[in-house]
C-alpha positions in Angstrom: -3.9 30.9 21.3 -0.7 29.9 19.7 2.1 32.5 20.5 4.2 34.0 17.1 8.2 33.6 17.0 7.5 37.4 17.4 5.8 36.3 21.2 8.6 34.1 22.1 11.3 36.4 21.5 9.7 38.9 23.6 9.5 35.9 26.3 13.3 35.1 25.7 14.3 38.4 26.1 12.6 38.7 29.5 14.4 34.8 30.7 17.9 35.6 29.3 19.1 39.2 30.7 20.4 41.3 28.2 19.3 38.7 24.8 18.9 41.3 22.0 17.1 38.9 19.1 17.2 40.2 15.8 15.7 37.3 14.2 12.7 35.0 14.7 11.5 32.0 13.3 9.1 28.6 13.9 10.7 25.3 15.4 9.6 22.3 14.3 8.0 20.7 18.3 5.0 18.4 19.4 2.7 21.3 18.0 0.0 20.2 20.7 2.0 20.8 23.6 4.7 23.0 23.0 5.0 26.4 20.8 8.6 27.0 20.0 11.0 28.9 18.0 14.7 29.9 17.5 16.5 33.1 17.7 19.3 35.0 16.3 21.5 37.7 18.0 23.3 40.2 16.9 26.3 38.5 17.0 24.8 35.6 15.2 24.2 33.6 18.3 21.5 31.0 18.2 19.2 30.6 21.0 15.9 28.0 21.0 12.8 28.9 22.8 10.0 26.8 24.0 6.9 28.0 25.8 4.6 25.1 27.1 0.6 25.4 26.2 -1.0 24.2 29.4 0.3 22.4 32.4 1.1 18.9 31.9 3.5 20.2 29.7 5.0 23.2 31.4 5.6 20.2 33.9 7.5 18.3 31.1 9.6 20.9 30.1 10.6 21.1 34.6 11.2 17.4 34.4 14.0 18.5 31.3 15.6 21.0 34.0 16.5 18.1 36.1 17.1 16.0 33.7 19.6 18.5 32.4 20.8 19.2 35.9 22.4 16.0 36.1 23.8 15.4 33.2 26.9 16.3 35.0 30.3 17.5 33.2 31.8 13.9 33.7 28.5 12.5 31.8 28.4 14.9 28.9 32.1 14.9 28.4 31.5 11.3 27.4 28.7 10.9 24.9 29.0 11.2 21.6 26.8 14.8 21.2 25.8 17.4 22.8 22.9 17.6 24.9 21.1 21.3 25.3 22.1 24.0 28.2 19.4 26.1 29.7 20.4 29.4 29.7 17.1 31.3 31.0 13.5 30.8 32.3 10.1 32.7 33.0 7.2 32.1 34.5 4.2 33.1 33.3 1.2 32.0 36.2 1.3 28.2 35.7 3.7 28.4 32.8 7.5 27.8 32.7 9.0 28.9 29.2 12.4 27.9 29.0 15.5 29.7 26.8 18.3 27.4 25.2 21.7 27.8 23.7 21.3 26.8 20.3 23.1 24.0 19.1 24.8 23.0 16.1 23.2 21.4 13.5 19.3 20.9 12.0 16.7 18.7 12.1 15.7 16.5 8.7 13.0 14.6 8.1 12.7 11.2 8.6 12.6 10.4 5.1 15.7 12.1 4.8 17.6 10.7 7.1 16.6 7.1 6.0 18.0 7.9 2.6 20.8 8.9 4.3 24.5 7.9 3.7 25.9 5.0 5.7 27.8 7.1 7.9 24.6 9.0 9.0 23.2 4.9 10.1 26.4 4.7 12.2 25.7 7.9 13.8 22.4 6.8 14.6 23.3 3.8 16.0 25.6 5.5 18.0 23.6 8.0 19.7 21.2 5.2 20.6 23.5 3.2 22.2 25.2 6.1 24.3 21.8 6.8 25.4 20.7 2.8 26.4 24.4 2.8 28.2 23.7 5.9 30.3 24.4 5.2 33.9 20.7 4.1 35.7 21.9 5.9 38.4 21.5 9.2 36.2 17.4 8.3 36.2 17.6 6.9 39.8 19.0 10.1 41.3 16.8 12.1 39.5 13.7 10.0 41.3 12.1 9.6 37.3 10.2 6.8 36.6 11.6 3.5 36.4 10.1 -0.4 35.3 11.4 -3.6 35.0 10.1 -5.2 32.0 7.3 -6.5 33.6 6.3 -3.9 35.1 6.4 -2.2 31.4 4.8 -4.6 30.2 1.9 -4.5 32.5 2.0 -0.8 31.9 1.2 -0.9 28.2 -1.5 -3.8 29.0 -3.0 -1.2 31.1 -3.0 1.5 28.3 -4.5 -0.6 25.7 -7.6 -1.1 28.3 -7.8 1.8 28.0 -7.6 2.6 24.3 -10.1 -0.2 24.2 -13.0 1.8 26.2 -13.0 4.3 23.1 -14.7 1.8 21.2 -12.3 3.4 18.3 -10.1 0.7 17.8 -10.5 -2.2 14.8 -10.3 -5.5 16.3 -8.3 -6.9 14.2 -5.7 -4.2 16.1 -7.1 -5.2 19.8 -6.5 -8.6 19.1 -3.2 -8.8 17.8 -1.6 -6.4 20.4 -3.4 -8.4 23.4 -1.8 -11.3 22.2 2.0 -9.5 22.2 1.3 -8.2 25.6 0.3 -11.9 26.6 3.4 -13.2 24.9 5.9 -13.5 27.7 8.7 -13.9 26.0 8.8 -11.0 23.9 8.9 -8.8 26.9 12.3 -10.4 28.4 14.7 -7.3 28.4 17.4 -6.1 30.2 15.9 -2.2 31.1 18.3 0.6 30.1 17.8 4.5 30.3 15.7 5.5 27.5 15.1 9.1 26.1 11.7 8.2 25.7 10.4 10.4 23.5 12.6 10.1 20.4 12.0 11.5 16.3 13.4 12.9 14.2 12.9 16.5 15.3 14.8 15.9 18.2 18.2 14.6 16.6 20.4 17.9 14.9 22.6 16.7 12.4 25.2 18.1 10.0 27.5 16.6 7.8 26.6 13.4 8.1 27.1 13.5 12.1 24.6 13.7 14.8 26.0 16.8 17.0 23.1 17.5 19.4 20.0 15.3 20.8 17.2 17.3 22.5 14.0 17.0 23.7 14.5 15.0 27.4 11.3 15.8 29.0 10.5 11.5 29.5 13.6 10.4 30.4 13.1 6.7 32.2 14.4 3.4 32.9 12.3 0.7 30.8 12.7 -0.9 27.6 15.3 0.4 24.6 12.9 -0.5 22.3 10.7 3.0 23.2 14.0 5.0 21.5 13.4 2.6 18.3 9.6 2.9 17.4 10.0 5.8 15.4 12.8 4.1 13.4 10.3 1.0 12.2 7.8 3.4 11.7 10.1 4.8 9.1 9.6 1.6 6.9 12.4 1.8 5.7 13.8 -1.6 6.6 17.9 -1.2 5.4 17.8 1.7 7.1 16.8 -0.2 10.4 19.0 -3.0 9.9 22.1 -1.0 9.4 21.2 1.5 12.3 20.7 -2.3 14.5 24.0 -3.2 13.3 26.0 -0.5 14.4 23.9 -0.2 17.8 24.7 -3.7 18.1 28.4 -3.3 17.9 28.6 -0.1 20.0 26.3 -1.4 23.3 28.8 -2.7 26.0 25.4 -5.5 26.3 24.5 -7.2 23.9 20.6 -6.2 22.9 17.8 -9.1 23.3 16.9 -10.8 20.4 13.5 -9.6 20.0 13.7 -5.5 19.9 12.8 -5.2 17.0 9.5 -6.7 17.7 8.7 -4.6 20.6 9.2 -1.3 18.6 6.9 -2.6 16.0 4.0 -2.8 18.6 5.2 0.3 19.8 5.2 2.0 16.6 2.1 0.5 16.1 0.0 1.4 19.3 1.6 5.2 19.0 -1.7 5.3 16.8 -4.2 4.2 19.6 -1.9 6.8 22.2 -2.6 9.1 19.4 -6.1 8.8 19.2 -6.5 8.6 23.2 -4.7 12.0 23.6 -7.0 13.7 20.4 -10.2 12.7 22.1 -9.5 13.6 26.1 -8.8 16.5 24.5 -12.1 17.4 22.6 -9.7 17.6 18.9 -12.2 16.5 16.8 -10.4 16.4 13.5 -7.0 14.4 15.3 -9.4 12.1 16.6 -10.8 11.4 12.8 -7.0 11.2 12.0 -6.5 8.9 14.2 -9.2 6.9 13.3 -8.2 6.7 9.7 -5.0 5.7 10.5 -5.8 2.8 13.1 -8.0 1.3 9.9 -5.6 1.6 7.8 -2.9 0.1 9.7 -5.9 -2.6 10.6 -6.2 -3.1 7.0 -2.7 -3.6 6.0 -2.9 -5.9 9.3 -5.9 -8.5 7.1 -4.1 -8.4 3.7 -0.7 -9.2 5.3 -2.5 -12.0 7.1 -4.4 -13.0 4.1 -0.9 -13.4 1.7 0.5 -15.5 4.6 -2.4 -17.8 4.3 -2.6 -18.4 0.8 1.2 -18.7 0.5 1.1 -21.5 3.7 -1.9 -23.2 1.1 0.4 -23.2 -2.1 3.4 -24.3 0.0 1.3 -27.5 1.5 -0.2 -28.0 -2.3 2.6 -28.3 -3.7 3.9 -30.9 -0.9 1.1 -32.8 -1.4 1.8 -33.1 -5.4 5.5 -33.4 -5.0 4.5 -36.5 -2.6 2.5 -38.1 -4.9 4.7 -37.9 -7.2 7.4 -39.1 -5.5 8.5 -42.1 -7.4 7.3 -46.1 -5.3 9.7 -47.6 -2.8 10.9 -43.5 -2.0 9.3 -42.1 1.1 7.7 -38.7 0.4 9.6 -35.4 1.8 7.8 -34.8 5.0 7.1 -31.0 5.8 6.7 -29.9 9.0 3.3 -27.5 9.3 4.2 -23.5 9.3 3.7 -22.6 12.6 0.9 -20.3 13.7 2.5 -16.4 14.0 1.0 -16.3 17.4 2.7 -19.4 19.1 5.0 -18.7 21.7 8.4 -19.4 21.8 10.4 -21.5 24.3 11.2 -20.0 28.0 14.3 -19.4 27.0 14.0 -18.5 23.4 13.9 -14.6 24.6 16.1 -14.7 27.3 17.4 -11.1 28.5 21.1 -11.1 27.0 20.0 -13.3 24.2 23.3 -12.9 21.8 21.7 -14.6 18.5 22.1 -11.2 16.5 19.6 -9.5 15.0 18.3 -12.0 11.9 15.1 -12.4 14.5 13.6 -9.3 13.2 11.3 -11.3 11.8 8.3 -11.3 13.6 6.3 -14.4 16.0 4.0 -12.9 18.1 4.1 -9.7 15.9 5.0 -8.6 12.5 6.6 -5.8 11.3 4.0 -3.6 9.1 3.8 -0.3 7.0 3.0 1.9 9.8 1.8 5.7 9.4 4.4 7.6 11.0 3.4 10.2 13.2 4.5 13.8 13.2 6.2 15.3 16.1 2.8 16.9 17.0 1.1 13.8 16.8 3.3 12.2 19.8 2.4 11.8 23.4 
């Protein structure tokens, strides 16, 4: 049963001695996993309560507790944003509720973020760069997951096999994702620290400034494209490009050339993960919604492929016509065949650390298409 903000306020008073809330309101969160509320006390201070709905969610909060303790004062001081501080906890059976000293700022929808000012895009890019430049020892010393590039790719292949067993994934998507995951050149990247659950509800914004970053339950070493998937799913190419530009400028290491390609794949694949999660939990309405979104994505990809084939045919016919009209003695213009969208690149094209800039956001192994964005409560 979902807890109301007033019930969460009561839990908070047990977790933080002396806390006397005067107001409580719902706070956006992963609704399938957590009940959350914002509290206001008599002194005007704000607090946030997160209460897990099941043991796995409680484990995630306990992991976040370890992560936040790993953010030593020296590390916090170097970050361009604040990270949460846990004020207290209270345990009920197998579940632990956490109370956080609230951070300045408020959350914006993905539409509000993508329509924001250039300064806001710069802030988001700088925030992402700061996360990915965190020392690897932060994760290693906390005994959190760490994946090499190949291990991460293999993990996604295993998840694809699991999704395929549902029998609910359109064949177009299964072929597309399998091909992309088997394109080794696409998965050559330097692993970095990644937030792992980054989306708009974990960004606190005030006056075009990212003031804080929350939701540190899935910190790990892995693919930096993970933290870009929610941006690609916004379907606002100009905003994504602006964020990537500032991200590239702020990173100590140049990002690989295929970062947005993998982010596009991960944004699409999140729909399959949502379906698997919904079916495992027995939520029929969530499962039906996931199936609908997957079918819409498959239809969009089929339509995109049809348009590309028609464009290629038109270009070929124009070249043939031009060649037939060439004056005698003048060689016809040579037209190279358009490479198949699935052709792999040469081995050197995808090396980690490639500095070809981010002109390479058109996709060879996978195209960026419109993806139905997942709400916070739908993310795994």
